[in-house]
N, C-alpha and C positions, 0 to 999 in steps of 0.2 A: 735288672737295669735300674739306674737311678731315675728319680722322678722329680719334676719341678712343678709346684702347684698341683700336685696330684696327677700330673701328666707324664707319660713316658716320653723318652727322647724322640721316638718316631712320631708321636702325636704332636710334639712341639715343632718338629721339622715340617710336618704336613700343614699345621696351622700357619707357620711363618710363610710357607710357600703360597698358601691361599691369600694371605694378606699382601705379601711383597710382590708376588707374581704380577698382578694387574698393574701395580705401580711401575714396575720395571718395564712391562709391556708398553705402557703409555709413553714412558720416557724414551724407549727405543724407537717407538713410532715417530715421536716428535723429532728425534735426532735424524732419522732417515728422511723425514719430510724436509727438514732444514737443509740437509745435504743435497736433496733432489732440487729444491728451490734455488739454492746457490748455484748448482751446476746449470740449471736452466737460465738463470740470470746472466751467468758468464757466457753461456752459449749465445744468448740474445745479443750481448755486447759484441762478441766476435763476429756474428753473422751481420750485424748492422754495419760495423766498420768495414767488413769485407765487401758488402754490397754497395756501400757509398764511398769506397776509397777513391773513386774518380770524381766525387762531388763532396769535397770536404767542407764546403760551406752549408751543406744540407743540415736542416734542423735535427734530424734523427742522428746524423753523424756526431754533431756537437753534444747531444744528450748522452749518447753512448760513451763518449770520451769522459764526460763528467761523472759517469757512474763507476768508472774504473776504481777509484780510491775506495769506494764502499764495498764493491763485490770482491775485490782482491785484498781487502784489509787484513785478512787473516783471522785468527781467533784470539779472544781475550781470555786469559787464564784468571779465574775468579779469585783464587787464594792470594796470588801475588800481584793481581791487578796490572798485568802487563800484556802486551800484544805478542803473539807468536805468529810468524809467517814462515811458510815453506820457502825454499830457495826459488822455486818457480814463481811464487806470489811476489817475492821481493824483486825478482827480475822484471815483472810486469809493472809494478808501482814505480820502480826506478826509471824504467824506459818512458813511462808516462810523464814523470816529473821532468825529464830531460826534454821531451817533446813539447810539453806545455811551456817550459821556460823559453824554448826557442820561439814558439808561436808569439809570445809576448815581446819579442825583441826585433820584430820586423822593421820597426822604425830606425833601428841602429844600422841597418844594412844600406849602403849607398846604391847597391845594385839589387833590385828586387829578384832578379833571376837567381842570384847566389842564395838568397834566403829561401826561395822555392825549392832549389836543388837540395839544400840541407834538410828542409822540411820533409822531402820525400824519403831521404835516408833515415831520419829519425822515426818517421811514421812506419816505415818498413820494419825497423827494429822493434817497434811496439807491437805490430801485428805478429811478428815472429815469436816474441816472448809469450803473447797470449795463446798462440797456437801450440806452443810447447806446454803451457799450463793446462790446455784442454786436450793434450795428448794427440794432436794432429801432426802428421808427418809432412810439414811444409818446409821448404828452404827459403832463404831470403830472396834469391833470384826469382823463384817462382812467384812469391808474393808481390814482387815489384813489377814483374813483366807480364804475368798472366792476368792482365786487367784491361778490359775494353774501355778506353778513354777517348771519346771523340775529340778531335782537335779543337772544335768550337768551344767545348767545355773548358779546356785548358786556357784557350785564348780569352774566354770570358772572365775567368778567375784572375788571370794576370792583369787584364784591362781594369777590372774593378779595383784590384789592389793598387794599381798605378794611379787611378783617378782619386781614390781616397787619400793616398799619400800626397798627391799634388794639391788637393783641396786643403789638406792640413797645413802644408808648407805655405800656401797663400794666406790662410787665416792667421798663421803665426808670424807672418811678415818675413819668412825666409826667402820667398821668391815673389815675383810680381806676375800679374795676369798679362800674358802677351796680347798685344793688340796690333792689328794691321788695317790701314786705311785703304779701303777698296773703292770708295766713291766720294768725291768732294761735292757738297751741296751747291746747286746752281743759284747764284745771287741775281734776282731779277733786276734790281736797281742798277747794279754794276753793268749788267748786260744792256740795259736801256741807255745808260750814259754812253757806253762805248758805241752803240748804234747811232745816237745823236751826233757824236763826234765824227763818225764815219760819214753820215749824211751831210754834215756841214762841210767836210773836206771835199766831198764829191761836188757840192754846189759851187764852192770856191774854184775848184779846178775847172768846172765847165764854164764859168764866167770868164775865167782867164783865157 
């Protein structure tokens, strides 16, 4: 058998295995940990959105939405310096972009109820794409209906949205603050004058 540096092939292979083995083991361990962490982070986002889907003004809900771009970003290929996303990851980020764009257009809707209804549809689509990426077997109807949402919560969110929009219109001069007079202040001087005139009339009448 041929030899290199006085070593036979089997010795070279064994030496390379001893050197490269731990390096590969560390790299594989890091890759597995990154994969596990990413899966846990995505699962946290999905659980948070599911648990707060009836409270979309909740702080945790908003934070989970803002983490979607990071956790479903995909992978960056070092050599060509570009991003690679799977079809499921693309579906999630596209659904989030559509939902986010709609959330920022609430002022353009003359009827807040139309905006809320479309928000529900886009949010359901976002939840569906995330569930698909996480390999959950949910359908859109299930995600939209199987949710306990007290009527008071929905009324509160709608009322808050209406109040904020109304205040903004007043500050921008688009509308005026409605006012109703419920009580006219009593003028003591006028009342006293009227009483004196009435007393004088009564005296004159009695003298006559």
